[in-house]
PyMOL CGO cylinders between C-alpha atoms (Angstrom):
from pymol import cmd
from pymol.cgo import CYLINDER

trace = [
    CYLINDER, -26.89, -1.29, 25.86, -28.96, -4.19, 24.72, 0.3, 1, 1, 1, 1, 1, 1,
    CYLINDER, -28.96, -4.19, 24.72, -28.81, -7.56, 26.44, 0.3, 1, 1, 1, 1, 1, 1,
    CYLINDER, -28.81, -7.56, 26.44, -27.00, -9.11, 23.46, 0.3, 1, 1, 1, 1, 1, 1,
    CYLINDER, -27.00, -9.11, 23.46, -24.22, -6.54, 23.60, 0.3, 1, 1, 1, 1, 1, 1,
    CYLINDER, -24.22, -6.54, 23.60, -23.96, -6.92, 27.38, 0.3, 1, 1, 1, 1, 1, 1,
    CYLINDER, -23.96, -6.92, 27.38, -23.75, -10.70, 27.05, 0.3, 1, 1, 1, 1, 1, 1,
    CYLINDER, -23.75, -10.70, 27.05, -21.07, -10.37, 24.36, 0.3, 1, 1, 1, 1, 1, 1,
    CYLINDER, -21.07, -10.37, 24.36, -19.02, -8.00, 26.53, 0.3, 1, 1, 1, 1, 1, 1,
    CYLINDER, -19.02, -8.00, 26.53, -19.33, -10.37, 29.50, 0.3, 1, 1, 1, 1, 1, 1,
    CYLINDER, -19.33, -10.37, 29.50, -18.16, -13.33, 27.41, 0.3, 1, 1, 1, 1, 1, 1,
    CYLINDER, -18.16, -13.33, 27.41, -15.21, -11.33, 26.09, 0.3, 1, 1, 1, 1, 1, 1,
    CYLINDER, -15.21, -11.33, 26.09, -14.26, -10.25, 29.62, 0.3, 1, 1, 1, 1, 1, 1,
    CYLINDER, -14.26, -10.25, 29.62, -14.49, -13.85, 30.86, 0.3, 1, 1, 1, 1, 1, 1,
    CYLINDER, -14.49, -13.85, 30.86, -12.30, -15.06, 27.97, 0.3, 1, 1, 1, 1, 1, 1,
    CYLINDER, -12.30, -15.06, 27.97, -9.76, -12.30, 28.64, 0.3, 1, 1, 1, 1, 1, 1,
    CYLINDER, -9.76, -12.30, 28.64, -9.67, -13.20, 32.36, 0.3, 1, 1, 1, 1, 1, 1,
    CYLINDER, -9.67, -13.20, 32.36, -9.06, -16.87, 31.46, 0.3, 1, 1, 1, 1, 1, 1,
    CYLINDER, -9.06, -16.87, 31.46, -6.17, -15.93, 29.14, 0.3, 1, 1, 1, 1, 1, 1,
    CYLINDER, -6.17, -15.93, 29.14, -4.65, -13.72, 31.84, 0.3, 1, 1, 1, 1, 1, 1,
    CYLINDER, -4.65, -13.72, 31.84, -4.85, -16.60, 34.35, 0.3, 1, 1, 1, 1, 1, 1,
    CYLINDER, -4.85, -16.60, 34.35, -3.15, -18.91, 31.85, 0.3, 1, 1, 1, 1, 1, 1,
    CYLINDER, -3.15, -18.91, 31.85, -0.39, -16.35, 31.24, 0.3, 1, 1, 1, 1, 1, 1,
    CYLINDER, -0.39, -16.35, 31.24, 0.32, -16.32, 34.99, 0.3, 1, 1, 1, 1, 1, 1,
    CYLINDER, 0.32, -16.32, 34.99, 0.60, -20.12, 35.01, 0.3, 1, 1, 1, 1, 1, 1,
    CYLINDER, 0.60, -20.12, 35.01, 4.14, -21.25, 35.93, 0.3, 1, 1, 1, 1, 1, 1,
    CYLINDER, 4.14, -21.25, 35.93, 4.15, -23.66, 32.98, 0.3, 1, 1, 1, 1, 1, 1,
    CYLINDER, 4.15, -23.66, 32.98, 3.60, -20.79, 30.51, 0.3, 1, 1, 1, 1, 1, 1,
    CYLINDER, 3.60, -20.79, 30.51, 6.19, -18.61, 32.25, 0.3, 1, 1, 1, 1, 1, 1,
    CYLINDER, 6.19, -18.61, 32.25, 8.75, -21.45, 32.22, 0.3, 1, 1, 1, 1, 1, 1,
    CYLINDER, 8.75, -21.45, 32.22, 8.29, -22.05, 28.47, 0.3, 1, 1, 1, 1, 1, 1,
    CYLINDER, 8.29, -22.05, 28.47, 8.33, -18.35, 27.58, 0.3, 1, 1, 1, 1, 1, 1,
    CYLINDER, 8.33, -18.35, 27.58, 11.36, -17.84, 29.85, 0.3, 1, 1, 1, 1, 1, 1,
    CYLINDER, 11.36, -17.84, 29.85, 13.25, -20.60, 28.01, 0.3, 1, 1, 1, 1, 1, 1,
    CYLINDER, 13.25, -20.60, 28.01, 12.51, -19.10, 24.60, 0.3, 1, 1, 1, 1, 1, 1,
    CYLINDER, 12.51, -19.10, 24.60, 13.43, -15.59, 25.77, 0.3, 1, 1, 1, 1, 1, 1,
    CYLINDER, 13.43, -15.59, 25.77, 16.62, -16.80, 27.50, 0.3, 1, 1, 1, 1, 1, 1,
    CYLINDER, 16.62, -16.80, 27.50, 17.68, -18.60, 24.31, 0.3, 1, 1, 1, 1, 1, 1,
    CYLINDER, 17.68, -18.60, 24.31, 17.16, -15.36, 22.36, 0.3, 1, 1, 1, 1, 1, 1,
    CYLINDER, 17.16, -15.36, 22.36, 14.46, -16.87, 20.17, 0.3, 1, 1, 1, 1, 1, 1,
    CYLINDER, 14.46, -16.87, 20.17, 11.65, -14.57, 21.30, 0.3, 1, 1, 1, 1, 1, 1,
    CYLINDER, 11.65, -14.57, 21.30, 11.37, -11.19, 22.90, 0.3, 1, 1, 1, 1, 1, 1,
    CYLINDER, 11.37, -11.19, 22.90, 8.51, -10.38, 25.21, 0.3, 1, 1, 1, 1, 1, 1,
    CYLINDER, 8.51, -10.38, 25.21, 7.19, -7.43, 27.13, 0.3, 1, 1, 1, 1, 1, 1,
    CYLINDER, 7.19, -7.43, 27.13, 5.96, -9.85, 29.80, 0.3, 1, 1, 1, 1, 1, 1,
    CYLINDER, 5.96, -9.85, 29.80, 8.23, -10.34, 32.81, 0.3, 1, 1, 1, 1, 1, 1,
    CYLINDER, 8.23, -10.34, 32.81, 9.98, -13.70, 32.50, 0.3, 1, 1, 1, 1, 1, 1,
    CYLINDER, 9.98, -13.70, 32.50, 12.46, -15.57, 34.64, 0.3, 1, 1, 1, 1, 1, 1,
    CYLINDER, 12.46, -15.57, 34.64, 15.58, -16.92, 32.92, 0.3, 1, 1, 1, 1, 1, 1,
    CYLINDER, 15.58, -16.92, 32.92, 15.20, -20.63, 32.26, 0.3, 1, 1, 1, 1, 1, 1,
    CYLINDER, 15.20, -20.63, 32.26, 17.87, -22.87, 30.78, 0.3, 1, 1, 1, 1, 1, 1,
    CYLINDER, 17.87, -22.87, 30.78, 16.24, -26.21, 31.64, 0.3, 1, 1, 1, 1, 1, 1,
    CYLINDER, 16.24, -26.21, 31.64, 14.95, -28.54, 28.93, 0.3, 1, 1, 1, 1, 1, 1,
    CYLINDER, 14.95, -28.54, 28.93, 11.22, -28.23, 28.30, 0.3, 1, 1, 1, 1, 1, 1,
    CYLINDER, 11.22, -28.23, 28.30, 8.51, -30.82, 27.86, 0.3, 1, 1, 1, 1, 1, 1,
    CYLINDER, 8.51, -30.82, 27.86, 7.02, -30.79, 24.35, 0.3, 1, 1, 1, 1, 1, 1,
    CYLINDER, 7.02, -30.79, 24.35, 3.52, -30.89, 25.85, 0.3, 1, 1, 1, 1, 1, 1,
    CYLINDER, 3.52, -30.89, 25.85, 4.24, -27.71, 27.81, 0.3, 1, 1, 1, 1, 1, 1,
    CYLINDER, 4.24, -27.71, 27.81, 5.48, -25.95, 24.67, 0.3, 1, 1, 1, 1, 1, 1,
    CYLINDER, 5.48, -25.95, 24.67, 2.34, -27.02, 22.78, 0.3, 1, 1, 1, 1, 1, 1,
    CYLINDER, 2.34, -27.02, 22.78, 0.15, -25.77, 25.63, 0.3, 1, 1, 1, 1, 1, 1,
    CYLINDER, 0.15, -25.77, 25.63, 1.98, -22.44, 25.81, 0.3, 1, 1, 1, 1, 1, 1,
    CYLINDER, 1.98, -22.44, 25.81, 1.79, -22.19, 22.03, 0.3, 1, 1, 1, 1, 1, 1,
    CYLINDER, 1.79, -22.19, 22.03, -1.98, -21.89, 22.28, 0.3, 1, 1, 1, 1, 1, 1,
    CYLINDER, -1.98, -21.89, 22.28, -1.42, -18.58, 24.09, 0.3, 1, 1, 1, 1, 1, 1,
    CYLINDER, -1.42, -18.58, 24.09, 1.68, -17.48, 22.16, 0.3, 1, 1, 1, 1, 1, 1,
    CYLINDER, 1.68, -17.48, 22.16, 1.61, -18.68, 18.52, 0.3, 1, 1, 1, 1, 1, 1,
    CYLINDER, 1.61, -18.68, 18.52, 5.27, -17.77, 17.96, 0.3, 1, 1, 1, 1, 1, 1,
    CYLINDER, 5.27, -17.77, 17.96, 6.16, -20.76, 20.16, 0.3, 1, 1, 1, 1, 1, 1,
    CYLINDER, 6.16, -20.76, 20.16, 4.27, -23.08, 17.80, 0.3, 1, 1, 1, 1, 1, 1,
    CYLINDER, 4.27, -23.08, 17.80, 6.03, -21.45, 14.87, 0.3, 1, 1, 1, 1, 1, 1,
    CYLINDER, 6.03, -21.45, 14.87, 9.46, -22.26, 16.31, 0.3, 1, 1, 1, 1, 1, 1,
    CYLINDER, 9.46, -22.26, 16.31, 8.69, -25.67, 17.78, 0.3, 1, 1, 1, 1, 1, 1,
    CYLINDER, 8.69, -25.67, 17.78, 9.25, -27.95, 14.72, 0.3, 1, 1, 1, 1, 1, 1,
    CYLINDER, 9.25, -27.95, 14.72, 12.51, -26.23, 13.76, 0.3, 1, 1, 1, 1, 1, 1,
    CYLINDER, 12.51, -26.23, 13.76, 13.76, -26.48, 17.33, 0.3, 1, 1, 1, 1, 1, 1,
    CYLINDER, 13.76, -26.48, 17.33, 13.00, -30.20, 17.41, 0.3, 1, 1, 1, 1, 1, 1,
    CYLINDER, 13.00, -30.20, 17.41, 15.17, -30.64, 14.31, 0.3, 1, 1, 1, 1, 1, 1,
    CYLINDER, 15.17, -30.64, 14.31, 18.01, -28.18, 14.93, 0.3, 1, 1, 1, 1, 1, 1,
    CYLINDER, 18.01, -28.18, 14.93, 18.17, -28.03, 18.76, 0.3, 1, 1, 1, 1, 1, 1,
    CYLINDER, 18.17, -28.03, 18.76, 16.70, -31.26, 20.09, 0.3, 1, 1, 1, 1, 1, 1,
    CYLINDER, 16.70, -31.26, 20.09, 18.34, -30.76, 23.51, 0.3, 1, 1, 1, 1, 1, 1,
    CYLINDER, 18.34, -30.76, 23.51, 15.87, -27.91, 24.02, 0.3, 1, 1, 1, 1, 1, 1,
    CYLINDER, 15.87, -27.91, 24.02, 13.31, -30.59, 24.93, 0.3, 1, 1, 1, 1, 1, 1,
    CYLINDER, 13.31, -30.59, 24.93, 13.48, -33.48, 27.37, 0.3, 1, 1, 1, 1, 1, 1,
    CYLINDER, 13.48, -33.48, 27.37, 10.86, -35.75, 25.76, 0.3, 1, 1, 1, 1, 1, 1,
    CYLINDER, 10.86, -35.75, 25.76, 11.34, -35.32, 22.03, 0.3, 1, 1, 1, 1, 1, 1,
    CYLINDER, 11.34, -35.32, 22.03, 10.76, -39.01, 21.28, 0.3, 1, 1, 1, 1, 1, 1,
    CYLINDER, 10.76, -39.01, 21.28, 7.03, -39.00, 22.04, 0.3, 1, 1, 1, 1, 1, 1,
    CYLINDER, 7.03, -39.00, 22.04, 5.58, -36.35, 19.72, 0.3, 1, 1, 1, 1, 1, 1,
    CYLINDER, 5.58, -36.35, 19.72, 1.91, -35.92, 18.85, 0.3, 1, 1, 1, 1, 1, 1,
    CYLINDER, 1.91, -35.92, 18.85, 1.10, -37.26, 15.37, 0.3, 1, 1, 1, 1, 1, 1,
    CYLINDER, 1.10, -37.26, 15.37, 0.56, -33.82, 13.79, 0.3, 1, 1, 1, 1, 1, 1,
    CYLINDER, 0.56, -33.82, 13.79, 3.87, -32.47, 15.12, 0.3, 1, 1, 1, 1, 1, 1,
    CYLINDER, 3.87, -32.47, 15.12, 5.76, -35.63, 14.13, 0.3, 1, 1, 1, 1, 1, 1,
    CYLINDER, 5.76, -35.63, 14.13, 4.41, -35.28, 10.57, 0.3, 1, 1, 1, 1, 1, 1,
    CYLINDER, 4.41, -35.28, 10.57, 5.48, -31.63, 10.34, 0.3, 1, 1, 1, 1, 1, 1,
    CYLINDER, 5.48, -31.63, 10.34, 8.98, -32.51, 11.61, 0.3, 1, 1, 1, 1, 1, 1,
    CYLINDER, 8.98, -32.51, 11.61, 9.23, -35.37, 9.09, 0.3, 1, 1, 1, 1, 1, 1,
    CYLINDER, 9.23, -35.37, 9.09, 8.22, -33.10, 6.20, 0.3, 1, 1, 1, 1, 1, 1,
    CYLINDER, 8.22, -33.10, 6.20, 10.64, -30.36, 7.26, 0.3, 1, 1, 1, 1, 1, 1,
    CYLINDER, 10.64, -30.36, 7.26, 13.49, -32.87, 7.50, 0.3, 1, 1, 1, 1, 1, 1,
    CYLINDER, 13.49, -32.87, 7.50, 12.88, -33.74, 3.84, 0.3, 1, 1, 1, 1, 1, 1,
    CYLINDER, 12.88, -33.74, 3.84, 13.29, -30.07, 2.94, 0.3, 1, 1, 1, 1, 1, 1,
    CYLINDER, 13.29, -30.07, 2.94, 9.65, -29.57, 2.00, 0.3, 1, 1, 1, 1, 1, 1,
    CYLINDER, 9.65, -29.57, 2.00, 7.12, -27.02, 3.22, 0.3, 1, 1, 1, 1, 1, 1,
    CYLINDER, 7.12, -27.02, 3.22, 4.59, -28.71, 5.51, 0.3, 1, 1, 1, 1, 1, 1,
    CYLINDER, 4.59, -28.71, 5.51, 0.87, -28.16, 5.63, 0.3, 1, 1, 1, 1, 1, 1,
    CYLINDER, 0.87, -28.16, 5.63, -0.61, -25.93, 8.29, 0.3, 1, 1, 1, 1, 1, 1,
    CYLINDER, -0.61, -25.93, 8.29, 0.22, -26.92, 11.90, 0.3, 1, 1, 1, 1, 1, 1,
    CYLINDER, 0.22, -26.92, 11.90, -2.34, -25.91, 14.53, 0.3, 1, 1, 1, 1, 1, 1,
    CYLINDER, -2.34, -25.91, 14.53, -3.22, -22.72, 12.69, 0.3, 1, 1, 1, 1, 1, 1,
    CYLINDER, -3.22, -22.72, 12.69, 0.35, -21.78, 11.70, 0.3, 1, 1, 1, 1, 1, 1,
    CYLINDER, 0.35, -21.78, 11.70, 0.97, -21.76, 7.91, 0.3, 1, 1, 1, 1, 1, 1,
    CYLINDER, 0.97, -21.76, 7.91, 3.62, -24.20, 6.67, 0.3, 1, 1, 1, 1, 1, 1,
    CYLINDER, 3.62, -24.20, 6.67, 5.72, -21.43, 5.13, 0.3, 1, 1, 1, 1, 1, 1,
    CYLINDER, 5.72, -21.43, 5.13, 6.01, -19.77, 8.56, 0.3, 1, 1, 1, 1, 1, 1,
    CYLINDER, 6.01, -19.77, 8.56, 7.20, -23.07, 10.04, 0.3, 1, 1, 1, 1, 1, 1,
    CYLINDER, 7.20, -23.07, 10.04, 9.76, -23.67, 7.28, 0.3, 1, 1, 1, 1, 1, 1,
    CYLINDER, 9.76, -23.67, 7.28, 11.34, -20.21, 7.47, 0.3, 1, 1, 1, 1, 1, 1,
    CYLINDER, 11.34, -20.21, 7.47, 12.80, -20.93, 10.92, 0.3, 1, 1, 1, 1, 1, 1,
    CYLINDER, 12.80, -20.93, 10.92, 14.81, -23.98, 9.89, 0.3, 1, 1, 1, 1, 1, 1,
    CYLINDER, 14.81, -23.98, 9.89, 17.73, -22.13, 8.27, 0.3, 1, 1, 1, 1, 1, 1,
    CYLINDER, 17.73, -22.13, 8.27, 17.73, -19.49, 11.03, 0.3, 1, 1, 1, 1, 1, 1,
    CYLINDER, 17.73, -19.49, 11.03, 18.44, -21.92, 13.88, 0.3, 1, 1, 1, 1, 1, 1,
    CYLINDER, 18.44, -21.92, 13.88, 21.64, -23.81, 14.59, 0.3, 1, 1, 1, 1, 1, 1,
    CYLINDER, 21.64, -23.81, 14.59, 24.33, -23.06, 12.05, 0.3, 1, 1, 1, 1, 1, 1,
    CYLINDER, 24.33, -23.06, 12.05, 23.07, -19.74, 10.79, 0.3, 1, 1, 1, 1, 1, 1,
    CYLINDER, 23.07, -19.74, 10.79, 21.78, -19.83, 7.24, 0.3, 1, 1, 1, 1, 1, 1,
    CYLINDER, 21.78, -19.83, 7.24, 22.55, -23.52, 6.71, 0.3, 1, 1, 1, 1, 1, 1,
    CYLINDER, 22.55, -23.52, 6.71, 19.67, -25.86, 5.95, 0.3, 1, 1, 1, 1, 1, 1,
    CYLINDER, 19.67, -25.86, 5.95, 19.83, -29.19, 7.79, 0.3, 1, 1, 1, 1, 1, 1,
    CYLINDER, 19.83, -29.19, 7.79, 21.92, -31.86, 6.13, 0.3, 1, 1, 1, 1, 1, 1,
    CYLINDER, 21.92, -31.86, 6.13, 20.29, -35.16, 5.25, 0.3, 1, 1, 1, 1, 1, 1,
    CYLINDER, 20.29, -35.16, 5.25, 21.57, -38.57, 6.14, 0.3, 1, 1, 1, 1, 1, 1,
    CYLINDER, 21.57, -38.57, 6.14, 22.26, -40.80, 3.14, 0.3, 1, 1, 1, 1, 1, 1,
    CYLINDER, 22.26, -40.80, 3.14, 23.53, -44.35, 3.35, 0.3, 1, 1, 1, 1, 1, 1,
    CYLINDER, 23.53, -44.35, 3.35, 25.55, -46.00, 0.60, 0.3, 1, 1, 1, 1, 1, 1,
    CYLINDER, 25.55, -46.00, 0.60, 27.18, -49.39, 0.31, 0.3, 1, 1, 1, 1, 1, 1,
    CYLINDER, 27.18, -49.39, 0.31, 30.66, -49.12, -1.19, 0.3, 1, 1, 1, 1, 1, 1,
    CYLINDER, 30.66, -49.12, -1.19, 32.88, -51.91, -2.37, 0.3, 1, 1, 1, 1, 1, 1,
    CYLINDER, 32.88, -51.91, -2.37, 36.17, -52.27, -0.52, 0.3, 1, 1, 1, 1, 1, 1,
    CYLINDER, 36.17, -52.27, -0.52, 37.95, -50.66, -3.49, 0.3, 1, 1, 1, 1, 1, 1,
    CYLINDER, 37.95, -50.66, -3.49, 35.56, -47.67, -3.55, 0.3, 1, 1, 1, 1, 1, 1,
    CYLINDER, 35.56, -47.67, -3.55, 35.93, -47.25, 0.20, 0.3, 1, 1, 1, 1, 1, 1,
    CYLINDER, 35.93, -47.25, 0.20, 39.75, -47.27, -0.09, 0.3, 1, 1, 1, 1, 1, 1,
    CYLINDER, 39.75, -47.27, -0.09, 39.56, -44.74, -2.92, 0.3, 1, 1, 1, 1, 1, 1,
    CYLINDER, 39.56, -44.74, -2.92, 37.37, -42.45, -0.82, 0.3, 1, 1, 1, 1, 1, 1,
    CYLINDER, 37.37, -42.45, -0.82, 39.71, -42.74, 2.16, 0.3, 1, 1, 1, 1, 1, 1,
    CYLINDER, 39.71, -42.74, 2.16, 42.76, -41.97, 0.03, 0.3, 1, 1, 1, 1, 1, 1,
    CYLINDER, 42.76, -41.97, 0.03, 40.99, -39.03, -1.61, 0.3, 1, 1, 1, 1, 1, 1,
    CYLINDER, 40.99, -39.03, -1.61, 40.03, -37.55, 1.75, 0.3, 1, 1, 1, 1, 1, 1,
    CYLINDER, 40.03, -37.55, 1.75, 43.62, -37.94, 3.01, 0.3, 1, 1, 1, 1, 1, 1,
    CYLINDER, 43.62, -37.94, 3.01, 44.98, -36.30, -0.13, 0.3, 1, 1, 1, 1, 1, 1,
    CYLINDER, 44.98, -36.30, -0.13, 42.54, -33.38, 0.17, 0.3, 1, 1, 1, 1, 1, 1,
    CYLINDER, 42.54, -33.38, 0.17, 43.07, -33.19, 3.97, 0.3, 1, 1, 1, 1, 1, 1,
    CYLINDER, 43.07, -33.19, 3.97, 39.34, -33.27, 4.61, 0.3, 1, 1, 1, 1, 1, 1,
    CYLINDER, 39.34, -33.27, 4.61, 36.65, -35.65, 5.81, 0.3, 1, 1, 1, 1, 1, 1,
    CYLINDER, 36.65, -35.65, 5.81, 35.28, -38.42, 3.64, 0.3, 1, 1, 1, 1, 1, 1,
    CYLINDER, 35.28, -38.42, 3.64, 31.90, -36.66, 3.52, 0.3, 1, 1, 1, 1, 1, 1,
    CYLINDER, 31.90, -36.66, 3.52, 33.50, -33.41, 2.34, 0.3, 1, 1, 1, 1, 1, 1,
    CYLINDER, 33.50, -33.41, 2.34, 35.55, -35.29, -0.29, 0.3, 1, 1, 1, 1, 1, 1,
    CYLINDER, 35.55, -35.29, -0.29, 32.42, -37.03, -1.54, 0.3, 1, 1, 1, 1, 1, 1,
    CYLINDER, 32.42, -37.03, -1.54, 30.50, -33.71, -1.70, 0.3, 1, 1, 1, 1, 1, 1,
    CYLINDER, 30.50, -33.71, -1.70, 33.33, -32.09, -3.66, 0.3, 1, 1, 1, 1, 1, 1,
    CYLINDER, 33.33, -32.09, -3.66, 33.58, -35.01, -6.10, 0.3, 1, 1, 1, 1, 1, 1,
    CYLINDER, 33.58, -35.01, -6.10, 29.82, -34.95, -6.59, 0.3, 1, 1, 1, 1, 1, 1,
    CYLINDER, 29.82, -34.95, -6.59, 29.80, -31.20, -7.33, 0.3, 1, 1, 1, 1, 1, 1,
    CYLINDER, 29.80, -31.20, -7.33, 32.73, -31.44, -9.75, 0.3, 1, 1, 1, 1, 1, 1,
    CYLINDER, 32.73, -31.44, -9.75, 31.24, -34.43, -11.57, 0.3, 1, 1, 1, 1, 1, 1,
    CYLINDER, 31.24, -34.43, -11.57, 27.85, -32.71, -11.77, 0.3, 1, 1, 1, 1, 1, 1,
    CYLINDER, 27.85, -32.71, -11.77, 29.44, -29.57, -13.21, 0.3, 1, 1, 1, 1, 1, 1,
    CYLINDER, 29.44, -29.57, -13.21, 31.39, -31.65, -15.76, 0.3, 1, 1, 1, 1, 1, 1,
    CYLINDER, 31.39, -31.65, -15.76, 28.22, -33.45, -16.88, 0.3, 1, 1, 1, 1, 1, 1,
    CYLINDER, 28.22, -33.45, -16.88, 26.30, -30.18, -17.24, 0.3, 1, 1, 1, 1, 1, 1,
    CYLINDER, 26.30, -30.18, -17.24, 29.12, -28.64, -19.28, 0.3, 1, 1, 1, 1, 1, 1,
    CYLINDER, 29.12, -28.64, -19.28, 29.35, -31.69, -21.51, 0.3, 1, 1, 1, 1, 1, 1,
    CYLINDER, 29.35, -31.69, -21.51, 32.87, -32.65, -20.38, 0.3, 1, 1, 1, 1, 1, 1,
    CYLINDER, 32.87, -32.65, -20.38, 31.74, -35.99, -18.93, 0.3, 1, 1, 1, 1, 1, 1,
    CYLINDER, 31.74, -35.99, -18.93, 29.10, -38.57, -19.81, 0.3, 1, 1, 1, 1, 1, 1,
    CYLINDER, 29.10, -38.57, -19.81, 26.22, -39.07, -17.40, 0.3, 1, 1, 1, 1, 1, 1,
]
cmd.load_cgo(trace, "trace")
């Protein structure tokens, strides 16, 4: 073999040895164990069950070795925040992806993971198949508030559910021409 091929093989072997050392790192095993224990990933690597909250920095580090962790990370921060102990201090790129996902949009690429791959996990976590609800804040007059309370009591439901139902029925009436917009 030529010296170039030998040098290339040596570099590849050194890189592989480094990856193997990192995979034996307790931090990687703890993160992978948490994801496997939660049923989010399956792995042929031996893992110890882990139910403790993870540090976001550890998940990002382990994600460099296992990209599926990076794929799940933004959706977990939205749908299962108790998965992490330090979710308030996120790196800027991760915070931006989480913000975009919360708005229901597909984010740009995140550390080599396409935005579509990040977005597909959101409806799969938490309440199965349900996209995350969005917080909206309205100021009602006292009369409107009373009306909403009475409507929710009459329908035997929450005020939010009564408001959603009224919104759907009004929207359908407008689209069918039975009500003015």
